[in-house]
C-alpha positions as CSV (number, residue, x, y, z in Angstrom):
1,M,2.6,3.4,14.4
2,M,1.9,6.4,12.3
3,I,1.0,4.9,8.6
4,K,1.2,7.9,6.4
5,K,0.8,7.8,2.3
6,G,4.4,7.8,0.5
7,L,5.8,6.0,3.8
8,K,8.1,3.0,2.8
9,V,7.0,-0.3,3.8
10,R,7.6,-3.9,4.3
11,I,5.2,-6.8,4.2
12,L,4.9,-9.2,6.9
13,T,2.9,-11.8,5.4
14,G,1.0,-13.3,2.9
15,K,2.2,-14.0,-1.0
16,D,4.5,-10.7,-1.3
17,K,6.2,-11.5,1.9
18,K,9.3,-9.4,2.6
19,K,8.8,-7.6,-0.4
20,E,9.1,-4.0,-0.1
21,G,7.0,-0.7,-1.2
22,E,5.2,2.3,-1.1
23,I,1.7,3.1,0.2
24,I,-0.4,4.9,-2.2
25,E,-3.6,5.1,-1.0
26,I,-4.9,4.3,2.8
27,D,-8.5,3.3,4.3
28,R,-8.4,4.4,8.1
29,K,-11.8,3.2,8.3
30,N,-11.0,-0.7,8.2
31,H,-7.4,0.0,9.2
32,R,-6.2,-1.1,5.4
33,A,-3.9,0.4,2.8
34,K,-2.6,0.1,-0.9
35,V,1.3,-0.4,-1.0
36,K,2.4,-0.1,-4.6
37,G,3.5,-3.3,-6.5
38,I,1.9,-5.3,-3.9
39,N,-0.8,-7.9,-3.5
40,I,-1.7,-7.6,-7.2
41,I,-5.2,-9.1,-8.3
42,K,-6.8,-9.0,-11.8
43,K,-10.4,-7.5,-12.0
44,H,-12.5,-7.8,-14.7
45,V,-13.5,-4.8,-16.1
46,K,-16.7,-3.9,-18.3
47,T,-16.4,-1.6,-21.5
48,T,-18.3,1.9,-21.2
49,K,-17.9,5.0,-23.7
50,E,-15.0,6.2,-22.0
51,K,-12.8,3.3,-21.0
52,K,-12.2,-0.1,-23.0
53,G,-12.8,-2.8,-20.7
54,G,-11.0,-6.3,-20.1
55,I,-8.9,-7.8,-17.4
56,V,-6.8,-5.2,-15.2
57,S,-4.3,-6.0,-13.0
58,K,-3.9,-3.6,-10.0
59,E,-3.0,-3.7,-6.4
60,N,-5.3,-4.3,-3.5
61,F,-5.8,-3.4,0.3
62,I,-3.7,-5.2,3.0
63,H,-4.3,-4.7,6.7
64,L,-2.3,-2.6,8.6
65,S,-0.8,-5.2,10.9
66,N,0.6,-6.8,8.3
67,L,2.7,-4.1,7.4
68,K,6.1,-2.7,9.0
69,N,7.6,0.6,8.9
70,L,11.1,1.1,7.3
71,E,11.4,5.0,7.8
72,T,12.7,5.6,11.0
73,K,11.9,8.6,13.1
74,K,13.7,12.0,12.3
75,Q,15.2,13.0,15.7
76,K,14.9,16.9,16.1
77,E,17.7,19.2,16.4
78,V,18.2,21.0,19.8
79,K,19.2,24.5,19.2
80,K,21.7,26.1,22.0
């Protein structure tokens, strides 16, 4: 299964089981991906000159084995 950025996937395990979303980031080295709106975590961010701090909700990585590709392969048309 080839996973790419922008593909629609279904979550197979965990708190977001049976939910669907789009891949927004991939970490190939660790076999993980971020899916939009899935596996939301709260992160405490320190205030800097540029950004205001506080508690931020964001997506966290999920292992690729817990994802199922929903998009089917597009078959190539045979020209005669």
